[in-house]
N, C-alpha and C positions, 0 to 999 in steps of 0.2 A: 580732681578731673574726672568727667564723666566717660563712664565705661562705655564707649559707641564701638562697637565690633571694626565696622568700615577704617574709623580714624585710626584703632589700635593697628590693626593691618598695614595701612600706609605707613606709619610711625615705624614700625620692624622693619618694612621694607626700605625707605629712605634712609633710616639707620646704618642700613647694610652698603650705602655709599663710601667712597674715601672720604674721610675729614669729615665726615657727619656723624652725628651722635643723637639720642634719643631728644636733647633740648633744641639742637639745630633743626631736627626733622620736625619736630614740633611747631617751631616759628616758620619754618617754611609750609608747611601745611596748613596753618591758619593764614598766611599772606596768601594762598590759593583761593582758599573757602572765602576771603572777604574781596577776592576778584576774581571772581567765578568766570565771568565772561572775557575778560582782558589776559588772565593766565590759565585756570583750571580748566576749561573747556580747550580750548588750543593746544594747551601741553597733552591732555589725553590723546586729542587726535593726532598732534604728532607722534607721539610715544607708539600710537597704533600703528601710524606709516612707517615708522622707522623698523616696528617688529615686523611687520607684514612684508616691508620691499628690500632695506637694506640686510647685507650679507657680506661673509668674507670670500674675496675674489680666490678661486680655487688655482690661480697661475701665480699670482702675486704676495697674495694673503692680505693686500688691503681692503676698506671697506667699499662695498660698491652698491648700486642701485639695480634691482631685478629689472628694471625698465631699460638702463642703458648699460653700453659697453663700459669695462673698469676706464677710468681717466688716466690709471697708474701705467698699465701695459699695455691696453688695446686702443689708447687715443693715436690713432695713424698721423695725427699733425705732428706727433713729438718724434724726434730723432735724435734719439742720445745714444753715447757710447759707454756709459757708466752706470752701474749698479749699485748701490747702496742697501747692504744688507742690514737689518736692524730685528733685534726683538721683537717689539711690540708697535701698536698702530701710533702708541705715546710718543714713541720715540721718532718716529716717520716725523711726527706733525712737530716736535720740537725742533729737528731739524730743519724742516721745511719754514717754519717761523724765522730760523736764523737767516735765511737765504744765501747760506755760504755753499748749496748744492745744487747743481741742476743735472739730472738724470733720473733714472728710474728708482724705485723703491723695490725692495723683497722683504716681505713680513715672515718671518718665520713663526711667531706666535708662542715664542717663548725660548728657553733654553735646553741644553743636554743635561740632564739631573745626571749627580753623580751616583744615585741611589737606582735608577730607573731608567739606564742608557738605551737600552733596546725599544722600549714602548717611546720614549720621547724622541729618539731619531725619524721613528716612522712616521709620529704627528707633524715634525717638522719639514717644510717644502723645501727639501735639498732637492729632489730631484727635478722638482718642477725648476729649479735655480739654473740646474746644468742644463735641460732643455733650454730655457731662455737665452741661456749664453751661445749654444750653439745653434739656435733659430736666428738670433739677433745678431748685428754688428757690432759686440761688445767687446771693448778693451781692456776695462779694469772692472773688477770686483772689490767694493770697500767694506769691509768688515766693521762695522760700527754698532758692534757687542757692548755690554758693559763691561768694565774694570773689575768683575767680579770673577770667582772661582769659577762659576758656570758660565758665564759670558765667555770669557777666556778658551775654557774646552771648548766651548761652542764654534768658536774662531775657527779653533786649529782641527776640529772636525771638519769643517767646512773648507779649510784649505787643502786637507789631504782629500776631501771628495774631489775637490775642483783639479787634482794634479795631473788629470788624462786633458783637461783642455788648454789652449794656448794663452787663457785670459791672464794678465796680470791680478795677482791679488793683495792689495794693501791691507792697513789696520789702521784704526786713528792712533795717532800717538801722544804728542804733549799737550796737556790740558787737564786731561782726566785723571782724577786722583783714584788710588788704588780702592776697589771698593764701588766707585761711583756709578751711576747711573745715567743713561743719557736722557732720560725725560725733565732730571732734574739739572740738567746743566744750563748755564746759562748763553745768551750768545757767544758772546766773547770766549769762553772757554771751548764750546762747539767750534767757531772759526779757528783757532787755535790749532784744536784736533783734526780738524781737515787738511789745513795746509803743513803740517808737519806729519802725515800719515807716509808710510815707510814699507816697505815690501816684508813680508812675514819672514822672509829668510834673512832679514837683519835685524830681526828681534831675539 
């Protein structure tokens, strides 16, 4: 293969994406180069726009445009009484695609790690969640964290953090296997987990 620095750097970058290795990266790059106007230039322009304009909402943690209010927590046309708490934006997208939940989302951006609790807790939007509950007319907080040790630890930490609020706290129940992650669950599994959710004091 020709040693072209621009191509080599691009292969290294694309290879870092989930599910892609050097071979897949090379195929993608060749496809883009062979379709400069239809793929390469529009992709480059869109990536720049995403880099410039898209950021994580400081209130709810989802993605938002700098040019518009957050469509999850600042949309005045929405009037829900439930907040679903998830670890990552990919979990939010998985639940949205199942159409089982109608309400607001709150994205933590990760879990509480067993090895570095204090630092991780500061990075999670727990205080923002409490403020949303107190500010909005929220009846229920659904903890949709993964069925991993970190996910369960995070769920119980959030429950403890919400103990001074009057909100009902529930956790996804049947359907999620031990060690399972939300983003990898199919629609049927998520629907079952939501329908059978229980209060954390029942676990």
